[in-house]
N, C-alpha and C positions, 0 to 999 in steps of 0.2 A: 636099281642103279643104272647109270648111263651106259648101256651097252657092255656091261661087265658080265662075264660068264660066271656060272655058279662056282667053279673051281677058284677063280680069282677072288671072288667074294669070301669064300671060305678061308683062303690064305690070309686075307686081311684080318678076319676075325680071329684066326688062330694066332696071329702075331699080337693082337691087342691083349688077349687074356693073360698070356704069360708076362707081358710087360707090366700089366697092372699088378699081378701077383708079386713080381720082383720088386715093384715100387713099395708095396706093403712090407715085404721082408727087409728092404733097405731101410725104411723108416724105423722099423722095429729094432734093427741092429744099431742104428744110429742112436736111438733112445737108450739102449743098453750101454753103448759106449759112453754116452754122456753121464750116466749114473755110476758106472763101475770103472770108468777109465778105458783108455785105448790099449789093447794088447796087440802084439804083432799078428796074432791069428785073426783078431777082429778086423784089423786094417786090411789084411789080405782078402778076407772074405767080402768085405765091403767093396773093395776095388773090383773083385771078380764079378760080383752081382751088378755093379754099375756098368761094367764093360759089356756084360751079357745083355743088359737092357738097352744099352746104347746101340749094339749091333742089331737087335731086333727092330728098334725104332728107325735106324738108318735104312734097313731093308724096306720097312713100311713107307718111309719118306720117298724112296726111289719108285716104289710101285704106285702110290697114290698120295699126293701132297695134301689133298683135302682131308682124307681119312687120317693122315698123320697129325694134322692140326687139331682135329676133333679128338683124337686119342690123347694128345697132350693136355687138352682142356679137361677131359674126363679124369685123367690120372692126377691132374693138378700140378703139372710141371711147366716150366718155361723152356722155350727152345734152347736158350743159352745153357741151361743146366744139363741138357742132354748132349749138345754138340761140342762142348768144350771139355777139356781134360779135368779129371778130378785129382785134387791134391789133398791127401789125408796124411 
């Protein structure tokens, strides 16, 4: 990487993995909500997970914009889906 220390590289990797896992959990919960209906608990859990992923990705965006764009492509998200508020 271009003049990036090992610690900074590790930080970017550490942010990517949990964001990807949260995306999998979010999609699974969304499928469950579509099949069984929305409960108050499911809506709250979905909002919390989306907010947590948003904060992780916002941190990555501040640190390294190129890595942020690659991360979004690998996870399969559009920037608008992360940067805007979620209405459930």
